[in-house]
N, C-alpha and C positions, 0 to 999 in steps of 0.2 A: 461400056459400063464398068468394066474391070479397071480401066485406067482412071476413070472418074473417081471410083472408090479409093484407089491408091492415092490420088491427089488429095482427097478429103482427109484420108488418114495421115498424110504427111503434114497437112496444114493444121489439123485439129488434134492429131495424135489420139484419135478416138478409138475406144474399144468396140464401139458399135460397128464400125466398118470391118474390123477383124472378125467380129461375130457373124456378120452377114456373109463374108467370104467363107468362113468356116462352115456355115449352114449350107451355102450353095456348093460347097466342096470344089471351089475353084483353085486350081494349083497352077501357078505360073501363067495365068491368063488362058489356060486351056480347060475346056469343060471335060469332065469325065464322061465316058460313053453312057453310063447308066443315067446320068443327069440329063443328057440330051434325049435319051429314050423316054425318061419320065416326062419331060416337057412335051414330047411328041404324043405320048399317051394322054396327057391332060388336055391338049388342045385339039386332038383329032379323034382318037378312038373312043374315049369316054363320051363326048357329045354325040357321036354317031350312035352309040348304044342307047343313050337316053332318047334320042329322036326316034329310033325304031320302037322303043318301049312306048313312047307317046303315040305313035301311029297305031300300034296294036290296041292301046286303051281307047283311043278315039274310034277305032273301027268297031269295037264291041259295045260302045256306049250308045244306047238308043236315045235319041232326042225326039221328044214329042212337044207339041205346043203347050201341054200342061206343065211339063218339066221346065220349059223356057219361062213360062209365067211364074212358076214357083221360084226359080232362080232370080228373076227380076224383082220379085217381092222381097226376097231375102236381101238383095243388094240395096233396095230402097230403104229397108229397115236399118241396115248397117249405116247407110249414109245419114239417115235421120239421127241415129244415136251419135254418130261422129259430130254432126252439126250441133247437137245439144251439148256435147262435152266441150266443144270449142267456144260455144256462146257463153 
């Protein structure tokens, strides 16, 4: 990706490529350690946290037939409103 950006910069002499490289903090084609750590956090640790939070919420959320019917009615109303707007 770094090489591609450099090629674009050579051909177009664009400031956009330089800005992207500066934002990504890429120096001489090597990523800084905190950039790699940040990417690792974004793609692994944070999703794990939200999955655990989701499991806890689902565990304590009691679902009854009445709630399911109520949710289905709300969905039908929203769909009807959307159909009216689109029509």
